C-alpha positions as semicolon CSV with decimal commas, in nm:
position;residue;x (nm);y (nm);z (nm)
1;M;-3,083;2,778;0,256
2;A;-2,807;2,527;0,184
3;E;-2,634;2,384;0,491
4;Q;-2,301;2,557;0,553
5;F;-1,971;2,403;0,666
6;D;-1,616;2,517;0,729
7;L;-1,476;2,213;0,546
8;T;-1,621;1,948;0,319
9;V;-1,413;1,639;0,240
10;I;-1,506;1,435;-0,068
11;G;-1,401;1,075;-0,002
12;T;-1,356;0,897;0,331
13;G;-1,051;0,681;0,271
14;P;-0,756;0,712;0,512
15;G;-0,670;1,059;0,384
16;G;-1,026;1,188;0,383
17;Y;-1,151;1,058;0,716
18;V;-0,831;1,154;0,898
19;C;-0,847;1,504;0,748
20;A;-1,208;1,540;0,860
21;I;-1,138;1,421;1,215
22;R;-0,835;1,646;1,257
23;A;-1,029;1,947;1,124
24;A;-1,312;1,875;1,367
25;Q;-1,062;1,850;1,652
26;L;-0,941;2,196;1,554
27;G;-1,288;2,340;1,588
28;M;-1,422;2,332;1,232
29;K;-1,771;2,233;1,128
30;V;-1,700;1,941;0,895
31;A;-1,889;1,738;0,638
32;V;-1,776;1,426;0,455
33;I;-1,922;1,276;0,138
34;E;-1,886;0,906;0,058
35;K;-2,043;0,704;-0,225
36;R;-1,978;0,364;-0,063
37;D;-2,215;0,216;0,193
38;A;-1,935;0,231;0,450
39;P;-1,652;0,481;0,504
40;G;-1,286;0,391;0,472
41;G;-1,239;0,404;0,096
42;T;-1,054;0,135;-0,097
43;C;-0,813;0,075;0,192
44;L;-1,061;-0,035;0,456
45;N;-1,321;-0,190;0,224
46;V;-1,139;-0,366;-0,061
47;G;-0,769;-0,300;-0,012
48;C;-0,524;-0,277;0,279
49;I;-0,742;-0,415;0,556
50;P;-0,912;-0,718;0,392
51;S;-0,591;-0,821;0,217
52;K;-0,403;-0,819;0,549
53;A;-0,674;-1,037;0,703
54;L;-0,621;-1,296;0,427
55;L;-0,243;-1,264;0,441
56;H;-0,242;-1,325;0,818
57;T;-0,473;-1,625;0,792
58;T;-0,270;-1,790;0,519
59;E;0,058;-1,719;0,700
60;L;-0,078;-1,907;1,001
61;Y;-0,187;-2,189;0,772
62;E;0,159;-2,205;0,617
63;E;0,323;-2,198;0,960
64;A;0,103;-2,484;1,080
65;S;0,169;-2,682;0,762
66;S;0,545;-2,633;0,750
67;H;0,684;-2,561;1,097
68;F;0,455;-2,688;1,374
69;E;0,608;-3,035;1,369
70;T;0,956;-2,885;1,407
71;F;0,832;-2,675;1,699
72;G;0,695;-2,989;1,863
73;I;0,329;-2,918;1,794
74;D;0,142;-3,222;1,659
75;I;-0,198;-3,135;1,508
76;G;-0,209;-3,340;1,190
77;K;-0,239;-3,183;0,848
78;P;-0,430;-2,851;0,871
79;R;-0,714;-2,777;0,631
80;I;-0,828;-2,438;0,510
81;N;-1,194;-2,342;0,556
82;L;-1,234;-2,084;0,282
83;P;-1,583;-1,958;0,380
84;A;-1,467;-1,907;0,741
85;M;-1,155;-1,727;0,618
86;M;-1,372;-1,494;0,412
87;R;-1,605;-1,434;0,707
88;H;-1,308;-1,329;0,919
89;K;-1,204;-1,090;0,643
90;A;-1,556;-0,942;0,625
91;D;-1,576;-0,909;1,005
92;T;-1,240;-0,729;1,006
93;V;-1,364;-0,485;0,743
94;D;-1,689;-0,423;0,933
95;A;-1,503;-0,359;1,259
96;N;-1,278;-0,101;1,095
97;T;-1,545;0,082;0,895
98;S;-1,786;0,095;1,190
99;G;-1,498;0,238;1,392
100;V;-1,469;0,525;1,147
101;E;-1,846;0,581;1,165
102;F;-1,812;0,605;1,544
103;L;-1,532;0,860;1,511
104;F;-1,747;1,073;1,279
105;K;-2,023;1,079;1,539
106;K;-1,780;1,141;1,824
107;N;-1,634;1,442;1,644
108;K;-1,975;1,573;1,527
109;I;-1,890;1,528;1,158
110;T;-2,186;1,527;0,919
111;H;-2,171;1,219;0,695
112;F;-2,345;1,241;0,357
113;H;-2,398;0,924;0,150
114;G;-2,374;0,988;-0,222
115;T;-2,148;1,118;-0,496
116;G;-2,005;1,463;-0,447
117;S;-1,922;1,708;-0,724
118;I;-1,789;2,061;-0,712
119;E;-2,006;2,332;-0,864
120;G;-1,748;2,596;-0,788
121;P;-1,562;2,743;-0,492
122;G;-1,770;2,700;-0,180
123;K;-2,042;2,482;-0,330
124;V;-2,074;2,102;-0,340
125;V;-2,358;1,896;-0,483
126;I;-2,443;1,553;-0,344
127;N;-2,632;1,301;-0,558
128;D;-2,756;0,995;-0,370
129;E;-2,854;0,650;-0,496
130;K;-3,219;0,751;-0,526
131;G;-3,129;1,033;-0,761
132;D;-3,199;1,304;-0,505
133;R;-2,978;1,611;-0,525
134;Q;-2,860;1,825;-0,236
135;T;-2,636;2,130;-0,231
136;I;-2,418;2,234;0,062
137;E;-2,206;2,544;0,104
138;T;-1,858;2,524;0,246
139;K;-1,562;2,753;0,305
140;N;-1,314;2,489;0,192
141;I;-1,319;2,164;-0,006
142;V;-1,070;1,878;0,015
143;I;-1,064;1,624;-0,269
144;A;-0,970;1,284;-0,123
145;T;-1,125;1,042;-0,371
146;G;-0,829;0,806;-0,392
147;S;-0,745;0,580;-0,683
148;E;-0,870;0,283;-0,885
149;S;-0,706;-0,016;-1,051
150;M;-0,533;0,060;-1,378
151;P;-0,695;-0,132;-1,667
152;L;-0,485;-0,343;-1,903
153;P;-0,553;-0,235;-2,262
154;G;-0,740;-0,503;-2,454
155;V;-0,826;-0,705;-2,143
156;E;-1,168;-0,662;-1,980
157;T;-1,209;-0,753;-1,614
158;D;-1,527;-0,922;-1,488
159;E;-1,415;-0,965;-1,122
160;K;-1,491;-1,337;-1,152
161;R;-1,219;-1,489;-1,371
162;I;-1,029;-1,182;-1,490
163;V;-1,004;-0,976;-1,175
164;T;-0,854;-0,668;-1,017
165;S;-0,742;-0,670;-0,655
166;T;-1,109;-0,634;-0,557
167;G;-1,209;-0,961;-0,723
168;A;-0,894;-1,137;-0,600
169;L;-1,018;-1,080;-0,243
170;E;-1,349;-1,255;-0,317
171;L;-1,255;-1,576;-0,497
172;E;-1,494;-1,859;-0,410
173;K;-1,231;-2,131;-0,442
174;V;-0,855;-2,163;-0,462
175;P;-0,754;-2,133;-0,827
176;G;-0,548;-2,416;-0,973
177;K;-0,347;-2,170;-1,183
178;L;-0,330;-1,799;-1,104
179;L;-0,161;-1,564;-1,348
180;I;-0,073;-1,218;-1,219
181;V;-0,007;-0,930;-1,456
182;G;0,235;-0,700;-1,276
183;A;0,508;-0,772;-1,019
184;G;0,429;-0,482;-0,789
185;V;0,318;-0,482;-0,427
186;I;-0,050;-0,566;-0,482
187;G;0,016;-0,856;-0,719
188;L;0,281;-1,018;-0,499
189;E;0,075;-0,984;-0,181
190;L;-0,239;-1,136;-0,331
191;G;-0,032;-1,396;-0,514
192;S;0,113;-1,496;-0,176
193;V;-0,235;-1,549;-0,031
194;W;-0,341;-1,795;-0,298
195;A;0,000;-1,958;-0,340
196;R;-0,001;-2,062;0,027
197;L;-0,338;-2,226;-0,027
198;G;-0,209;-2,430;-0,321
199;A;-0,244;-2,214;-0,632
200;E;0,022;-2,236;-0,899
201;V;0,125;-1,871;-0,941
202;T;0,285;-1,718;-1,249
203;V;0,378;-1,349;-1,252
204;V;0,419;-1,165;-1,582
205;E;0,603;-0,832;-1,556
206;F;0,683;-0,587;-1,836
207;L;1,005;-0,469;-1,669
208;D;1,310;-0,687;-1,610
209;R;1,267;-0,687;-1,231
210;I;1,005;-0,720;-0,961
211;L;0,898;-0,441;-0,723
212;P;0,990;-0,145;-0,945
213;G;1,108;0,152;-0,740
214;M;1,241;-0,054;-0,451
215;D;1,608;-0,114;-0,383
216;G;1,753;-0,337;-0,657
217;E;1,930;-0,578;-0,422
218;V;1,611;-0,620;-0,221
219;G;1,415;-0,701;-0,536
220;K;1,664;-0,964;-0,653
221;Q;1,690;-1,144;-0,319
222;F;1,315;-1,132;-0,265
223;Q;1,248;-1,278;-0,609
224;R;1,464;-1,578;-0,516
225;L;1,266;-1,623;-0,193
226;L;0,936;-1,616;-0,381
227;Q;1,064;-1,865;-0,636
228;R;1,140;-2,102;-0,348
229;Q;0,775;-2,057;-0,246
230;G;0,664;-2,175;-0,590
231;F;0,626;-1,848;-0,781
232;T;0,720;-1,848;-1,150
233;F;0,832;-1,517;-1,297
234;K;0,827;-1,409;-1,660
235;L;1,009;-1,077;-1,660
236;G;1,055;-0,847;-1,958
237;T;0,726;-0,984;-2,085
238;K;0,393;-0,824;-2,174
239;V;0,040;-0,963;-2,186
240;T;-0,116;-0,893;-2,527
241;G;-0,456;-1,051;-2,472
242;V;-0,674;-1,297;-2,283
243;D;-0,918;-1,543;-2,444
244;A;-1,198;-1,612;-2,195
245;D;-1,420;-1,827;-2,418
246;G;-1,336;-2,168;-2,276
247;D;-1,331;-2,312;-1,925
248;T;-0,963;-2,222;-1,909
249;L;-0,836;-1,870;-1,974
250;K;-0,577;-1,845;-2,249
251;V;-0,327;-1,567;-2,179
252;F;-0,111;-1,448;-2,468
253;T;0,229;-1,297;-2,395
254;E;0,533;-1,184;-2,586
255;P;0,870;-1,030;-2,499
256;A;0,839;-0,664;-2,394
257;Q;1,053;-0,557;-2,688
258;G;0,858;-0,773;-2,931
259;G;0,893;-1,134;-3,042
260;D;0,713;-1,466;-3,061
261;T;0,379;-1,508;-2,887
262;E;0,344;-1,760;-2,603
263;Q;0,021;-1,896;-2,457
264;I;-0,021;-1,957;-2,083
265;D;-0,331;-2,126;-1,943
266;A;-0,487;-1,995;-1,622
267;D;-0,800;-2,033;-1,411
268;I;-0,781;-1,678;-1,279
269;V;-0,602;-1,372;-1,418
270;L;-0,527;-1,090;-1,175
271;V;-0,454;-0,755;-1,340
272;A;-0,231;-0,561;-1,100
273;I;-0,036;-0,316;-1,315
274;G;-0,087;-0,018;-1,086
275;R;-0,347;0,237;-0,988
276;R;-0,464;0,570;-1,127
277;P;-0,624;0,874;-0,958
278;F;-1,003;0,860;-0,935
279;T;-1,149;1,198;-1,028
280;E;-1,448;1,096;-1,239
281;G;-1,765;1,298;-1,184
282;L;-1,605;1,550;-0,950
283;G;-1,670;1,845;-1,181
284;L;-1,304;1,945;-1,182
285;E;-1,306;2,082;-1,535
286;E;-1,621;2,285;-1,472
287;A;-1,468;2,420;-1,149
288;G;-1,144;2,503;-1,331
289;V;-0,924;2,271;-1,124
290;E;-0,607;2,182;-1,313
291;R;-0,472;1,827;-1,352
292;D;-0,139;1,699;-1,484
293;E;-0,073;1,466;-1,778
294;R;-0,139;1,160;-1,557
295;G;-0,475;1,286;-1,437
296;R;-0,351;1,389;-1,092
297;V;-0,484;1,706;-0,933
298;K;-0,218;1,978;-0,933
299;T;-0,145;2,130;-0,593
300;D;0,114;2,358;-0,434
301;E;0,322;2,273;-0,127
302;H;0,018;2,350;0,091
303;F;-0,209;2,106;-0,101
304;K;-0,400;2,395;-0,256
305;T;-0,520;2,370;-0,617
306;N;-0,525;2,662;-0,857
307;V;-0,878;2,742;-0,736
308;D;-0,915;2,921;-0,402
309;G;-1,075;2,709;-0,132
310;I;-1,017;2,377;-0,311
311;Y;-0,746;2,139;-0,186
312;A;-0,646;1,780;-0,268
313;I;-0,463;1,499;-0,087
314;G;-0,374;1,131;-0,117
315;D;-0,377;0,922;-0,431
316;V;-0,528;1,199;-0,645
317;I;-0,210;1,408;-0,616
318;T;0,156;1,336;-0,686
319;G;0,356;1,103;-0,465
320;P;0,339;0,740;-0,353
321;M;-0,011;0,592;-0,338
322;L;0,006;0,490;0,027
323;A;-0,265;0,516;0,291
324;H;-0,031;0,658;0,554
325;K;0,099;0,922;0,313
326;A;-0,263;1,028;0,257
327;E;-0,326;1,033;0,633
328;D;-0,030;1,265;0,697
329;E;-0,147;1,493;0,417
330;G;-0,497;1,495;0,565
331;V;-0,363;1,607;0,902
332;A;-0,139;1,866;0,737
333;V;-0,411;2,031;0,527
334;A;-0,650;2,043;0,825
335;E;-0,383;2,217;1,031
336;I;-0,304;2,458;0,748
337;L;-0,673;2,552;0,722
338;A;-0,671;2,612;1,098
339;G;-0,381;2,855;1,062
340;Q;-0,115;2,612;1,181
341;A;0,202;2,492;1,007
342;G;0,094;2,156;0,865
343;H;0,377;1,969;0,694
344;V;0,464;1,628;0,546
345;N;0,824;1,503;0,528
346;Y;0,816;1,304;0,205
347;G;1,170;1,182;0,264
348;V;1,058;0,968;0,557
349;I;0,751;0,779;0,436
350;P;0,791;0,404;0,486
351;S;0,659;0,146;0,243
352;V;0,583;-0,217;0,323
353;V;0,515;-0,531;0,122
354;Y;0,312;-0,764;0,345
355;T;0,437;-1,092;0,201
356;S;0,628;-1,358;0,394
357;P;0,889;-1,248;0,464
358;E;0,785;-0,885;0,465
359;I;0,974;-0,606;0,294
360;A;0,997;-0,258;0,440
361;A;1,181;0,047;0,318
362;V;1,225;0,415;0,399
363;G;1,430;0,686;0,234
364;K;1,669;0,641;-0,056
365;T;1,764;0,330;-0,252
366;E;2,116;0,263;-0,372
367;E;2,005;0,340;-0,727
368;E;1,872;0,680;-0,623
369;L;2,186;0,772;-0,430
370;K;2,405;0,676;-0,726
371;A;2,188;0,882;-0,962
372;D;2,214;1,181;-0,725
373;G;2,591;1,147;-0,702
374;V;2,583;1,099;-0,323
375;E;2,879;0,923;-0,160
376;Y;2,734;0,660;0,071
377;K;2,822;0,345;0,262
378;V;2,623;0,021;0,281
379;A;2,580;-0,170;0,605
380;K;2,400;-0,505;0,627
381;F;2,316;-0,772;0,879
382;P;2,141;-1,104;0,805
383;F;1,863;-1,254;1,013
384;T;2,051;-1,587;0,998
385;A;2,279;-1,438;1,267
386;N;1,994;-1,321;1,491
387;G;1,910;-1,541;1,790
388;R;1,536;-1,467;1,797
389;A;1,504;-1,529;1,423
390;K;1,671;-1,870;1,465
391;A;1,425;-1,965;1,739
392;M;1,131;-1,860;1,521
393;L;1,262;-2,032;1,205
394;A;1,250;-1,685;1,048
395;K;1,605;-1,662;0,920
396;N;1,530;-1,538;0,568
397;G;1,625;-1,180;0,492
398;F;1,846;-0,900;0,612
399;V;1,863;-0,539;0,727
400;K;2,036;-0,290;0,499
401;I;2,123;0,065;0,600
402;L;2,253;0,335;0,366
403;A;2,441;0,618;0,535
404;D;2,623;0,928;0,416
405;K;2,991;0,840;0,378
406;K;3,113;1,160;0,547
407;T;2,850;1,240;0,809
408;D;2,714;0,890;0,886
409;R;2,360;1,032;0,860
410;V;2,115;0,756;0,762
411;L;1,975;0,821;0,415
412;G;1,775;0,502;0,360
413;A;1,695;0,166;0,513
414;H;1,563;-0,158;0,367
415;I;1,453;-0,471;0,553
416;V;1,357;-0,813;0,423
417;G;1,237;-1,038;0,702
418;R;0,975;-1,134;0,959
419;S;0,794;-0,826;1,094
420;A;0,991;-0,590;0,869
421;G;0,689;-0,358;0,859
422;E;0,716;-0,311;1,234
423;L;1,096;-0,297;1,251
424;I;1,129;-0,016;0,996
425;H;0,983;0,250;1,225
426;E;1,281;0,301;1,453
427;L;1,470;0,390;1,136
428;C;1,190;0,630;1,041
429;V;1,221;0,806;1,376
430;L;1,599;0,813;1,345
431;M;1,579;0,971;0,999
432;E;1,307;1,218;1,103
433;F;1,552;1,362;1,354
434;G;1,852;1,345;1,120
435;G;2,018;1,067;1,316
436;S;2,333;0,878;1,227
437;A;2,401;0,505;1,208
438;E;2,618;0,546;1,519
439;D;2,323;0,698;1,710
440;L;2,126;0,379;1,643
441;A;2,422;0,151;1,710
442;R;2,469;0,307;2,057
443;T;2,099;0,265;2,150
444;C;2,034;-0,036;2,374
445;H;1,800;-0,298;2,225
446;A;1,628;-0,574;2,421
447;H;1,763;-0,927;2,379
448;P;1,656;-1,150;2,218
449;T;1,456;-0,955;1,960
450;L;1,446;-0,924;1,584
451;S;1,517;-0,554;1,627
452;E;1,871;-0,641;1,734
453;A;1,938;-0,710;1,365
454;V;1,858;-0,346;1,295
455;R;2,108;-0,234;1,558
456;E;2,373;-0,473;1,425
457;A;2,328;-0,332;1,075
458;A;2,385;0,015;1,219
459;M;2,700;-0,115;1,387
460;A;2,815;-0,250;1,050
461;A;2,815;0,106;0,915
462;N;3,116;0,188;1,133
463;D;3,318;-0,048;1,359
464;G;3,131;-0,363;1,258
465;P;2,860;-0,585;1,406
466;I;2,915;-0,804;1,710
467;H;2,741;-1,122;1,597
468;M;2,882;-1,166;1,249
């Protein structure tokens, strides 16, 4: 007889493994299926975690190169040891993926290696690398297969010279000239890594702005900061082709609305125009699972597909493609299957760009509030007026809070600055409980800290900040 489970999760990225662990905690017999050698999906293996290891290393290198002398630290000119940097990245990945393996064992989750496909409600087939086939029976199935890099039409990646984010994490030397197609989060983060190590970085973006979807003012100010760091931007421009015949890549561009062709030479081209849901080989059509026009699995508010017993979470469904969004959905669907009231508040999901300085945001942008016809007020405070930021030579950036004009309830927050990804969370908690800017302004903050800038921005929403 086929082995039977209460829940089978296909994919062990942040959404999948968290869903499995929460379901096991709630008393279910759980199986997970993963085609990679290690769990963790794109995020832990070739995405969030390894990129942050490289970003941190190169930030330290930049700090040592630019600021140590000012701080009174004399070490001579630092040199980057690329193989050692890559070993640290690999060790970081191994530590995280082995941690997930430990959690599977701790929670008595059965881990199948192979590719999972749905034969119908309650039945999943696993095909391993050897070609062996195994069928398991399960009361419920959660699809958590994540996403993959979006290809650029007419440009073929080889992960050596024309790369996706995966190849950009494995470069064997610092490129002299790096051209990035797409001015989104992934492109700017990886561009920052190689720019700090000496690469000449050019970003080509189809739209007329960087970081589409983020607050417009944030995008404009951040673009200026990146230009000071050596980035060149060609906005409103599209890549029409790449000639890889010679030692140097020839990248052909033209204005987004049409016009004369321009050639840009590059050593490495990074294609970072977005990601798309990965649903290949899952048997969704055969199982009758509906998808939308963008290939995403259709679900209701309880993550259930049109087929009983089949659910989906994370990048394969609608919403921002963020690991923490997938994690919250994983917890929610596990709790729903256990008869509890699992829920995700999509209005309070933070997003972070791990550049230097960082960008963090939660809630509405000014553009969204204007489109919705909401009357709002804008409150800002710069890090140039923050004592801790001055001491750290981290004065670039600001905190921006958007609050309802009548009620003072915080509707959105945007931070550009050192540790923005950490600072954003007190605003997340505030918004989760429907708090006002005054609530935050009247909350004592330790001095001297960067978080005081967040409080001062909240003060600016009403009577005004103290230190500006």
